[in-house]
C-alpha positions as CSV (number, residue, x, y, z in Angstrom):
1,X,135.7,109.5,95.2
2,X,134.2,112.1,92.4
3,X,132.8,115.5,93.1
4,X,129.2,114.5,92.1
5,X,129.4,111.7,94.9
6,X,130.6,114.1,97.6
7,X,128.0,116.6,96.6
8,X,124.8,114.4,97.2
9,X,124.3,113.9,101.0
10,X,123.2,110.3,101.3
11,X,119.6,109.9,102.2
12,X,119.9,108.5,105.9
13,X,122.3,111.7,106.0
14,X,119.1,114.1,105.5
15,X,117.0,112.0,107.6
16,X,119.0,113.1,110.3
17,X,119.5,116.7,109.9
18,X,118.9,119.2,112.8
19,X,115.9,120.8,111.4
20,X,114.3,117.6,110.9
21,X,114.7,116.6,114.8
22,X,111.3,115.6,116.2
23,X,110.0,116.5,119.3
24,X,107.1,115.6,121.5
25,X,105.5,118.7,120.8
26,X,106.5,118.6,117.0
27,X,104.6,115.0,116.8
28,X,101.0,116.3,118.3
29,X,101.5,119.6,116.5
30,X,101.3,117.8,113.3
31,X,99.0,115.5,114.3
32,X,96.9,118.5,115.4
33,X,97.4,120.0,112.2
34,X,96.3,116.4,110.6
35,X,93.4,116.0,112.5
36,X,92.3,119.3,111.3
37,X,92.7,118.8,107.5
38,X,92.0,115.7,107.6
39,X,88.3,116.6,108.7
40,X,88.3,119.6,106.3
41,X,89.4,117.5,103.5
42,X,85.8,115.0,104.5
43,X,83.8,118.1,104.2
44,X,83.0,117.0,107.8
45,X,82.0,119.2,111.2
46,X,83.9,118.7,114.2
47,X,79.7,117.8,115.0
48,X,79.8,115.3,112.2
49,X,83.5,113.6,113.5
50,X,82.2,114.0,116.5
51,X,79.2,111.5,115.9
52,X,81.7,109.7,113.3
53,X,84.1,109.2,116.6
54,X,82.0,108.4,119.4
55,X,83.9,111.2,120.9
56,X,82.2,114.6,121.8
57,X,82.1,117.9,119.8
58,X,84.0,119.6,123.1
59,X,86.6,116.6,123.0
60,X,87.2,117.5,119.1
61,X,87.9,120.8,119.2
62,X,90.2,120.5,122.5
63,X,92.4,118.0,120.4
64,X,92.4,120.0,117.6
65,X,93.2,123.0,119.5
66,X,96.3,121.5,121.5
67,X,95.0,119.0,124.1
68,X,97.0,115.4,124.2
69,X,95.0,112.7,122.7
70,X,95.1,109.4,124.0
71,X,95.4,106.3,122.5
72,X,91.5,105.5,122.5
73,X,90.7,109.0,120.9
74,X,93.5,108.3,118.2
75,X,92.0,105.1,117.7
76,X,88.4,106.3,117.6
77,X,89.3,109.2,114.9
78,X,91.6,107.1,112.8
79,X,88.5,104.6,112.2
80,X,86.0,107.8,111.5
81,X,88.2,109.5,109.0
82,X,89.0,105.9,107.5
83,X,93.2,106.2,108.3
84,X,95.4,104.4,109.5
85,X,96.3,105.4,113.5
86,X,99.8,106.5,112.8
87,X,98.3,109.2,110.2
88,X,97.5,111.8,113.3
89,X,100.7,111.0,114.2
90,X,103.1,111.9,112.3
């Protein structure tokens, strides 16, 4: 094996690195940040997103501030933001 081969980690090894380990808390935090970023990127207020998703403004604010998502909320928000549901949970 050459020096070059030993210096480049296999892609799977990079994905399995300890600093990349996802916990339910990090996944939820990523989803919360994603929700706010997607909403803001589309120029939507919390009231606008509530209207589009069928959720209340209070629900939107709570979700952006750490409340747990339900499956129904994820699907409603994804449809309103025109993204795949997975994009709100990763």
